[in-house]
C-alpha positions in Angstrom: 11.7 -8.9 40.8 11.0 -11.1 37.7 10.3 -9.2 34.5 6.7 -9.7 33.2 7.1 -11.9 30.1 5.2 -11.3 26.9 5.0 -13.0 23.5 4.4 -11.4 20.1 2.3 -12.5 17.1 2.9 -10.2 14.1 0.5 -10.5 11.2 0.6 -8.9 7.8 3.4 -7.2 5.9 6.9 -6.1 6.6 5.6 -2.6 7.6 3.7 -4.2 10.5 6.8 -6.2 11.4 8.8 -2.9 11.8 6.1 -1.6 14.1 6.2 -4.8 16.1 10.0 -4.5 16.5 9.6 -0.9 17.8 6.9 -2.0 20.3 9.1 -4.8 21.6 11.9 -2.3 22.2 9.6 0.1 24.0 8.3 -2.7 26.3 11.7 -4.1 27.1 12.9 -0.7 28.1 10.3 -0.5 30.9 10.8 -3.9 32.3 9.0 -6.4 30.1 10.7 -9.5 28.6 10.0 -10.9 25.2 9.7 -14.8 25.1 8.5 -17.3 22.6 4.7 -17.9 22.3 3.5 -20.7 24.5 6.4 -20.7 27.0 4.5 -19.6 30.1 4.1 -15.9 29.3 1.1 -14.1 30.8 0.8 -11.4 28.1 0.5 -11.7 24.4 0.7 -8.8 21.9 -1.1 -9.4 18.6 -0.1 -6.9 15.9 -2.8 -7.2 13.2 -3.6 -6.7 9.6 -7.0 -5.8 8.1 -6.2 -4.7 4.6 -8.7 -7.1 3.0 -11.4 -9.4 4.2 -9.0 -12.4 4.3 -6.6 -10.5 6.6 -9.5 -9.5 8.9 -10.6 -13.2 9.1 -7.0 -14.2 10.0 -6.8 -11.5 12.6 -10.1 -12.5 14.2 -9.1 -16.2 14.3 -6.0 -15.2 16.1 -7.9 -13.1 18.6 -10.3 -16.0 19.3 -7.3 -18.3 19.8 -5.7 -15.9 22.3 -9.0 -15.3 24.2 -9.4 -19.1 24.5 -5.9 -19.3 26.0 -6.9 -16.6 28.4 -10.0 -18.4 29.4 -8.0 -21.5 30.0 -5.7 -19.6 32.4 -2.7 -19.6 30.1 -2.7 -15.8 29.6 -3.7 -12.9 31.8 -3.6 -10.1 29.3 -4.4 -10.0 25.6 -3.3 -6.8 23.7 -4.4 -6.2 20.1 -2.7 -3.4 18.1 -2.3 -2.3 14.5 -4.5 -2.1 11.5 -7.5 -4.1 12.8 -8.3 -1.7 15.7 -7.5 1.2 13.3 -10.1 0.1 10.8 -13.0 -0.5 13.2 -14.5 1.4 16.1 -13.1 0.4 19.5 -16.6 0.3 21.0 -17.6 -2.3 18.5 -14.5 -4.3 19.1 -14.8 -4.2 22.8 -18.3 -5.4 22.6 -17.4 -8.2 20.2 -14.2 -9.3 22.1 -14.7 -8.2 25.7 -11.8 -10.4 26.9 -9.2 -8.3 25.0 -7.6 -6.1 27.6 -6.1 -3.4 25.5 -6.7 -2.1 21.9 -4.2 0.2 20.3 -4.5 1.7 16.7 -1.4 2.3 14.5 -1.4 5.9 15.7 -1.5 4.8 19.3 1.3 2.2 19.3 3.8 4.7 20.7 1.7 4.7 23.9 2.1 0.9 24.5 4.6 1.4 27.2 2.3 3.7 29.1 -0.9 1.7 28.5 0.5 -1.7 29.3 2.6 -0.5 32.3 -0.6 0.9 33.8 -2.5 -2.3 33.0 0.1 -4.7 34.4 1.9 -2.7 37.1 -1.1 -0.5 38.1 1.1 2.5 37.9 2.6 5.0 35.5 5.4 3.6 33.3 9.0 4.1 34.5 11.5 6.1 32.4 13.1 4.1 29.6 16.3 2.2 30.5 18.9 1.1 28.0 18.3 -2.5 26.9 19.7 -4.8 24.2 17.9 -4.3 20.9 15.9 -7.2 19.7 15.7 -7.8 16.0 12.7 -9.7 14.6 14.4 -10.3 11.3 17.6 -12.2 10.6 20.8 -10.4 11.5 22.0 -9.7 7.9 19.0 -7.7 6.6 16.6 -5.1 8.0 13.4 -3.4 6.9 13.7 0.3 7.0 10.3 2.0 7.2 10.7 5.5 5.8 7.2 6.9 6.1 3.7 6.1 7.4 0.3 6.4 5.8 -0.8 7.1 2.3 -2.4 9.9 0.2 -3.0 7.9 -3.0 -6.5 6.9 -2.3 -6.7 4.0 -4.7 -10.4 3.2 -5.0 -10.0 -0.4 -3.8 -7.7 0.3 -0.8 -8.4 0.8 2.9 -4.9 1.8 3.9 -5.4 5.6 4.0 -8.3 5.1 6.4 -6.3 2.7 8.5 -2.8 4.3 8.5 -3.8 7.9 7.9 -2.2 10.6 5.8 1.3 10.2 4.5 4.0 11.3 6.9 7.7 11.0 6.1 10.3 10.3 8.7 12.9 13.1 8.6 16.1 12.3 6.8 18.3 12.4 9.9 15.9 9.9 11.6 16.0 7.5 8.7 19.8 7.7 8.6 20.1 7.1 12.3 17.9 4.1 12.1 19.9 2.7 9.2 23.2 3.2 11.1 21.7 1.4 14.1 20.8 -1.6 11.9 24.3 -1.6 10.3 25.8 -1.7 13.8 24.1 -5.1 14.3 25.8 -6.4 11.2 23.1 -5.8 8.7 24.3 -5.7 5.1 21.0 -5.2 3.3 18.6 -2.4 3.9 15.1 -2.9 2.5 13.2 0.4 2.1 9.4 0.0 2.9 6.4 2.3 3.3 2.9 2.4 1.9 4.5 4.3 -1.0 8.2 4.8 -0.8 8.3 7.2 -3.8 6.2 9.7 -1.8 8.9 10.1 0.8 9.7 13.8 1.4 6.7 15.3 -0.2 5.6 16.7 3.2 9.2 17.7 4.0 10.4 19.3 0.8 7.2 20.1 -1.1 7.8 17.3 -3.7 8.5 13.6 -3.6 12.2 13.3 -2.8 13.1 9.6 -2.6 16.3 10.2 -4.7 17.6 12.5 -1.9 17.1 9.8 0.7 18.6 7.1 -1.5 21.7 9.2 -2.2 22.2 9.7 1.6 21.7 6.0 2.4 24.0 5.0 -0.4 26.8 6.9 1.3 26.6 4.5 4.2 28.8 1.4 4.3 26.0 -1.0 3.3 26.3 -3.7 0.7 22.7 -3.7 -0.7 19.8 -1.2 -0.6 16.6 -2.6 -1.9 13.5 -0.4 -2.7 10.0 -1.8 -2.3 6.4 -0.4 -2.8 7.1 2.0 -5.6 4.1 4.0 -7.0 4.5 4.0 -10.8 3.5 7.7 -11.4 6.4 8.9 -9.2 9.1 7.0 -11.2 10.9 9.9 -12.9 14.3 10.6 -14.5 15.8 11.7 -11.2 14.9 8.4 -9.5 16.2 6.4 -12.4 19.5 8.3 -12.4 20.1 7.6 -8.7 19.2 3.9 -9.2 21.7 3.7 -12.1 24.5 5.7 -10.5 24.8 4.2 -7.0 26.3 0.7 -7.2 25.0 -0.4 -3.7 21.4 0.3 -4.7 20.1 -3.0 -6.1 18.9 -3.0 -9.7 15.6 -4.2 -8.3 12.3 -2.4 -7.9 9.1 -3.6 -6.4 6.5 -1.6 -8.4 2.9 -2.9 -8.0 1.0 -1.9 -11.2 -2.3 -3.7 -10.3 -3.5 -3.8 -14.0 -2.6 -2.5 -17.4 -6.0 -1.5 -18.9 -6.3 2.2 -18.9 -10.1 2.2 -18.1 -9.6 -0.1 -15.1 -6.6 1.9 -13.9 -8.8 5.1 -14.1 -11.5 3.3 -12.1 -8.9 2.2 -9.6 -7.7 5.8 -9.3 -4.1 4.8 -10.1 -3.3 8.0 -12.0 -1.6 6.4 -14.9 -2.4 4.7 -18.2 -1.2 1.7 -20.2 0.8 4.1 -22.3 2.5 5.6 -19.2 3.4 2.1 -17.9 5.0 1.3 -21.3 7.1 4.5 -21.2 8.1 3.9 -17.6 9.2 0.3 -18.1 11.0 1.2 -21.3 12.8 4.0 -19.5 13.9 1.7 -16.7 15.2 -1.0 -19.0 16.9 1.5 -21.3 18.8 3.0 -18.4 19.5 -0.4 -16.6 19.1 -3.5 -18.9 19.7 -5.7 -15.9 17.0 -4.1 -13.8 14.8 -6.7 -12.1 11.1 -5.7 -11.7 8.7 -7.2 -9.2 5.0 -6.4 -9.5 1.6 -7.4 -8.2 -1.8 -7.5 -10.0 -5.4 -7.4 -9.0 -7.8 -9.7 -11.0 -11.5 -9.4 -10.9 -11.8 -5.6 -10.3 -15.4 -4.5 -11.0 -15.8 -4.1 -14.8 -12.9 -6.3 -15.7 -13.7 -8.3 -18.9 -12.2 -11.1 -20.8 -10.7 -8.6 -23.2 -9.0 -6.8 -20.2 -7.4 -10.1 -19.1 -6.1 -10.8 -22.7 -4.7 -7.3 -22.7 -2.9 -8.1 -19.4 -1.5 -11.4 -20.7 -0.2 -9.7 -23.9 1.5 -7.0 -21.8 3.2 -9.6 -19.6 4.7 -11.2 -22.7 5.9 -7.8 -24.0 7.2 -6.7 -20.6 8.1 -9.8 -18.7 8.4 -9.3 -14.9 11.0 -11.2 -13.1 8.7 -11.6 -10.0 4.9 -11.3 -10.1 2.2 -11.8 -7.6 -1.5 -12.0 -8.3 -4.4 -11.3 -6.0 -8.2 -11.6 -6.2 -10.1 -8.3 -5.9 -11.6 -8.1 -2.4 -14.6 -5.9 -2.0 -14.2 -3.7 1.1 -17.3 -1.8 2.1 -15.4 1.4 3.1 -13.9 1.8 -0.4 -15.3 3.5 -3.5 -14.9 0.5 -5.6 -17.4 -1.4 -3.5 -20.1 0.8 -5.0 -19.2 -0.1 -8.6 -21.4 -2.3 -10.7 -20.3 -5.2 -13.0 -19.0 -7.4 -10.3 -16.9 -10.4 -11.2 -17.8 -13.7 -9.4 -15.1 -15.3 -7.4 -15.0 -18.6 -9.4 -14.2 -16.5 -12.5 -11.7 -14.4 -10.6 -9.9 -17.6 -9.5 -9.9 -18.9 -13.1 -8.4 -15.6 -14.3 -5.7 -15.7 -11.6 -4.8 -19.3 -12.7 -4.4 -18.2 -16.3 -2.2 -15.2 -15.4 0.0 -17.3 -13.0 0.3 -20.1 -15.6 1.5 -17.5 -18.1 3.9 -16.0 -15.5 5.3 -19.5 -14.8 6.1 -20.0 -18.5 7.7 -16.5 -18.6 9.8 -17.3 -15.6 11.0 -20.6 -17.0 12.0 -18.9 -20.2 13.8 -15.9 -18.6 15.4 -18.0 -15.9 16.8 -20.5 -18.4 18.7 -17.6 -20.0 20.5 -17.1 -16.7 22.1 -20.6 -16.7 25.8 -20.3 -16.9 26.0 -16.7 -15.6 28.0 -15.7 -12.5 26.2 -14.1 -9.5 27.0 -12.9 -6.0 24.7 -14.5 -3.5 23.8 -13.8 0.1 23.6 -17.1 2.1 20.4 -17.5 4.2 21.0 -21.0 5.6 19.6 -24.5 4.8 21.2 -24.4 1.4 19.2 -21.3 0.4 20.6 -18.0 -0.9 19.5 -14.8 -2.6 21.1 -12.5 -5.2 20.2 -8.9 -5.9 17.3 -10.3 -7.9 15.4 -11.7 -5.0 13.8 -10.0 -1.9 13.4 -12.1 1.2 10.0 -13.8 1.9 8.3 -12.8 -1.3 10.5 -13.9 -4.2 12.1 -17.1 -5.4 15.3 -18.4 -4.0 18.7 -19.8 -5.1 19.3 -23.4 -4.2 23.0 -23.9 -3.6 24.8 -27.2 -4.2 27.3 -28.3 -1.5 26.3 -25.5 0.9 28.0 -27.2 4.0 30.1 -24.9 6.2 28.7 -21.7 4.7 28.1 -18.8 7.0 24.6 -17.3 7.2 24.7 -13.6 6.2 27.9 -14.0 4.2 28.3 -13.3 0.5 29.6 -15.9 -2.0 30.3 -16.2 -5.7 28.2 -18.7 -7.6 27.2 -19.7 -11.1 23.6 -20.5 -12.1 23.3 -24.2 -13.1 19.6 -24.7 -13.5 16.0 -23.8 -12.9 13.6 -25.5 -10.4 10.1 -24.0 -10.5 10.4 -20.4 -9.5 13.8 -21.0 -7.9 17.3 -21.1 -9.4 19.9 -23.7 -8.8 23.6 -22.7 -8.4 27.0 -24.0 -7.3 29.7 -22.1 -5.6 32.9 -21.0 -7.4 36.2 -19.9 -6.0 36.2 -16.2 -5.1 
């Protein structure tokens, strides 16, 4: 009997990609086969994002595209999972998109094998059988999701309503998942969650990311990279672990969103400008080579020209190696949607341009200081590499000269030779 073939479209962040990978494994265990989209499959699984309005629009465009393929006879079943059906009532979605055959929220994704088996085979799913693991990321790195949900309740954010309360994966489960990835040849583990620094709070009564990092650092892994750090939970214990374990990258992704204390209070971020200064100074004092990545929100209700100037001054005083900037998106389920003093989108876009222009100049200056320095790089293919300074997909890259015959996933010694936009240029040196 031929295995029913399904394709996958995974939208949104790396956290959703991890969920997609698990659903693929669950389906393959019960007799389904993953194939490329548009290769004759009769089932498509769409894992969605709905964090902001732009993500909702992208999701709905994808649903309409899949429904059109179904109407044309190319597909028999359309399955929509993830954040979109978690944010909206299923009854409303079923009325709006009646041709979608199955809706599963983030908390129902573990049931995909039962639900899709019953839909396709018209019977209960069979017990799981061992199958070859299918990675959706390159073989040399893996996203390791250590918890689900969020308890921070930032006033602009829909994630707690979509993903639910924060729930940590037990230590032994995370270690087992890490070992599984290492068995596939992974050399870089990238820790992700809605808030990685909250890990363990529900297990040990306090945030305990340092415990997890210590345990992971004992594994034979080259790099461990920490993403999605919540500033108020950066403490001396975490800094000490980052400093003392050589296979933990001197890299933190720490979204600060803004630097003005009044706006941070309105955002319910639980820290002030003064705290941010102390936090960044502590990190740099302990690890002068620490690379910091952050993200900012421009146009939050009540933001003024003076607030933007304050942000620009802060960026000069505390230059971030990597920085992303987003327009405030008013989401009706959030508290910030009820705030006055809205900022119009043309003004928001103007402010974003000013901030990113300033960041570009900072990057040019700080990157130029790296020219002539030696660096170990991880080769990604097509002449592109990364060092500990760059996370995949979201940061700049290293453009390698004479990269012929290099092996993807292998590490090489190089020297920085130049700067090209947000990227660095480098040449290999004899190891």
